[in-house]
C-alpha positions in Angstrom: 0.0 0.0 -0.1 1.4 3.4 -0.8 0.5 6.6 1.0 0.6 10.0 -0.8 1.2 13.3 0.9 1.5 16.7 -0.5 3.9 19.2 1.4 4.8 22.7 0.0 4.1 21.5 -3.6 6.3 18.1 -3.1 4.7 14.8 -3.4 6.1 12.3 -0.8 5.6 8.7 -1.4 5.8 6.3 1.6 5.6 2.6 1.3 3.6 0.8 4.1 3.2 -2.8 4.5 -0.4 -4.0 4.5 0.6 -7.1 6.6 1.9 -7.1 10.2 5.8 -7.1 10.3 7.7 -9.7 11.9 9.1 -8.6 15.2 13.0 -7.6 14.9 15.1 -9.4 17.7 17.3 -6.4 17.9 14.3 -4.1 18.4 13.0 -6.3 21.1 16.4 -6.5 22.9 16.6 -2.7 22.6 13.3 -2.3 24.5 14.2 -4.7 27.2 17.7 -3.2 27.8 16.2 0.2 27.7 13.8 -0.5 30.4 16.2 -2.5 32.5 19.2 -0.4 32.4 18.5 3.1 30.9 15.5 4.4 32.9 17.0 7.4 34.8 14.0 7.5 37.0 15.3 4.3 38.7 18.8 5.5 39.3 18.3 6.4 42.9 15.6 4.0 43.7 17.3 2.7 46.8 17.4 6.4 48.4 14.9 9.0 49.5 14.9 12.4 47.7 13.7 14.1 44.4 15.4 14.0 41.0 16.0 17.4 39.7 16.6 16.4 36.1 17.0 13.3 33.9 18.5 12.8 30.4 18.3 9.9 28.1 20.4 10.0 24.9 19.1 7.6 22.1 20.9 7.3 18.9 19.4 7.4 15.3 15.6 7.1 14.6 15.8 3.5 16.1 16.4 4.9 19.6 19.6 2.9 20.4 20.5 3.6 24.1 23.6 5.5 24.5 23.5 7.0 28.0 21.0 8.1 30.7 21.8 10.4 33.5 19.8 11.3 36.7 20.7 14.5 38.8 19.2 15.1 42.2 20.1 17.2 45.3 22.8 16.1 47.8 20.6 14.5 50.2 20.1 10.7 50.0 19.2 9.1 53.3 20.2 12.2 55.2 18.3 15.5 55.7 20.3 18.6 56.4 20.4 22.2 55.2 23.8 21.6 53.6 22.8 18.5 51.7 20.2 20.3 49.9 22.8 22.6 48.4 24.7 19.8 46.9 24.0 17.9 43.5 24.7 14.3 42.6 24.5 12.5 39.4 24.4 8.8 38.2 24.8 7.6 34.9 24.3 4.5 32.9 26.2 4.4 29.6 26.9 1.8 26.8 30.4 0.4 26.6 32.9 2.4 24.6 34.0 0.9 21.2 37.2 1.0 19.1 36.9 3.7 16.2 33.7 5.1 17.4 32.8 7.8 15.1 29.4 8.8 16.6 27.8 8.3 20.1 25.0 6.1 18.6 27.6 3.4 17.8 27.9 2.6 21.5 24.0 1.8 21.5 24.0 -0.3 18.3 27.2 -2.3 19.5 25.7 -2.9 22.9 22.3 -4.0 21.5 24.1 -6.2 19.1 26.2 -7.9 21.8 23.3 -8.6 24.0 21.1 -9.8 21.2 23.8 -12.2 20.1 23.5 -14.0 23.4 19.9 -14.7 22.8 18.6 -14.0 26.4 15.3 -15.6 26.8 13.9 -13.2 29.5 14.9 -9.9 31.2 16.5 -12.0 34.1 18.9 -13.5 31.5 19.3 -10.2 29.8 20.4 -8.5 33.2 22.8 -11.3 33.7 24.4 -10.5 30.1 24.7 -6.9 30.9 27.0 -7.7 33.7 29.4 -9.2 31.0 29.4 -6.6 28.2 31.3 -3.6 30.1 28.4 -1.5 30.9 29.4 1.9 32.7 27.4 2.6 36.0 29.0 5.8 37.2 28.3 8.8 39.8 29.6 12.2 40.2 29.5 15.1 42.4 28.5 18.2 40.5 29.7 20.7 43.1 33.4 19.5 43.1 33.3 18.9 39.2 34.8 21.8 37.4 32.2 23.8 35.6 29.3 21.4 36.2 27.2 23.8 38.4 27.6 26.6 36.1 26.5 24.5 33.1 23.7 23.2 35.2 22.6 26.8 35.8 22.3 27.4 32.0 19.2 25.2 32.1 17.4 28.6 33.1 17.9 30.0 29.5 17.0 27.1 27.2 14.6 27.6 24.1 12.1 24.9 24.5 10.1 26.0 21.4 11.4 28.2 18.8 9.7 31.4 17.9 9.4 30.3 14.2 7.5 27.4 15.3 4.9 29.2 17.2 4.6 32.3 14.7 6.3 31.6 11.5 6.8 34.3 8.8 7.0 34.1 5.1 10.9 34.5 5.4 11.1 31.4 7.9 13.4 28.8 6.7 12.8 25.4 8.4 15.6 22.9 9.2 15.4 19.4 7.6 16.9 17.1 10.0 17.1 13.3 9.1 18.2 10.3 11.3 19.1 12.6 14.3 20.1 11.5 17.6 17.9 12.6 20.2 17.9 13.4 24.0 14.8 13.3 26.3 15.1 15.9 29.0 12.8 15.7 31.9 12.3 17.9 34.9 10.1 15.9 37.3 9.7 18.6 39.9 6.6 18.6 41.9 3.6 20.3 40.2 6.0 21.7 37.6 6.9 18.7 35.5 8.3 19.5 31.9 9.7 17.1 29.3 11.3 17.9 26.2 12.5 15.2 23.4 14.6 16.4 20.3 17.7 16.6 18.4 20.6 18.7 19.5 19.4 22.1 18.3 21.2 25.2 19.3 20.1 26.3 23.0 17.6 23.5 23.1 17.3 21.3 26.3 19.0 18.5 24.4 22.0 20.5 23.5 22.2 21.8 27.1 22.0 18.2 28.4 24.6 16.9 26.1 27.0 19.7 27.1 26.3 19.0 30.8 27.1 15.2 30.2 30.5 16.2 28.6 31.3 18.4 31.3 30.8 15.7 33.9 32.8 13.1 31.8 36.2 13.6 33.8 34.5 13.5 37.0 32.7 10.1 36.8 33.7 7.4 39.2 32.2 3.8 39.7 28.8 4.0 41.5 28.4 2.7 44.9 24.9 1.8 44.4 23.8 -1.5 43.0 23.4 -1.6 39.2 19.8 -0.6 38.1 19.4 -3.4 35.6 19.4 -6.0 38.8 16.9 -3.6 40.6 14.7 -3.5 37.5 14.8 -7.2 36.5 13.0 -8.2 39.6 10.0 -6.1 38.5 9.8 -8.4 35.2 9.5 -11.6 37.2 
C-alpha cells in the first residue's frame, strides 16, 4: 500500500506494508535493555529524595540507548540544610567501542552484543549486561569543574522556537534526518516538564549533552547497585 502526501508542492511517497511486520529481535532486545538499564528515574531508587533532572540519549531513529543520567540534590538518606545545596549525578552508559565515530555506535554495538547472546527473558538479559562492559557511574557536581555553571544554564533554554509558534514568510525550516535525540525531563513537583528532540542550538537536548560532557572527567564507579538488577525483579 502506498500513502501519498503533498507538502509545499512536493509529493512524498511512503510505502507501508499491509501485513503485520515480523518482530525484529534487535528491537525487542533494545526495548528490554532500555527498560532494565537506561531508565534514569530508577537510578536513585534505593534512596529517598527528589530527582531534579533526567536525561536519556538515544541514537538514530531507532532509539539505540547510549546513555542516561539522573541528577538530584545532595540529600540521599540524610536530611540537612547543607545536603540540599549539593548535586549528585548517576549515569548508565553503553560500553565504549574502538574507532567510534558517533555516540550512537555505542548503543548499536551494545544491543548487538546482548542480542547475540539470545537471552530468553529480562532476568537473563540482566545477567548478560553484567558481562558486556556497561558503565555505571556517579559524580558530584559541586566538585566537578564547571558542572554547576552548566547546570545553571538550564534557566535560559529554548524549548520551542519563535518560528514554530509564529512563522513568517521568510522563515526557513531545518530539515533533520536520522538525528540522535535526547529526552530531558524535570520531574519537579507540580511543575513537570519534558522535552525530546535533536541537539538544536540552545535546546534542552544540547544543554543536556553539554552537561554530560562537562561531567565526563568527574565520573567514578557508582557505589549503588546496578539498576538493571533492581529492575529485572519487576519483570519476574
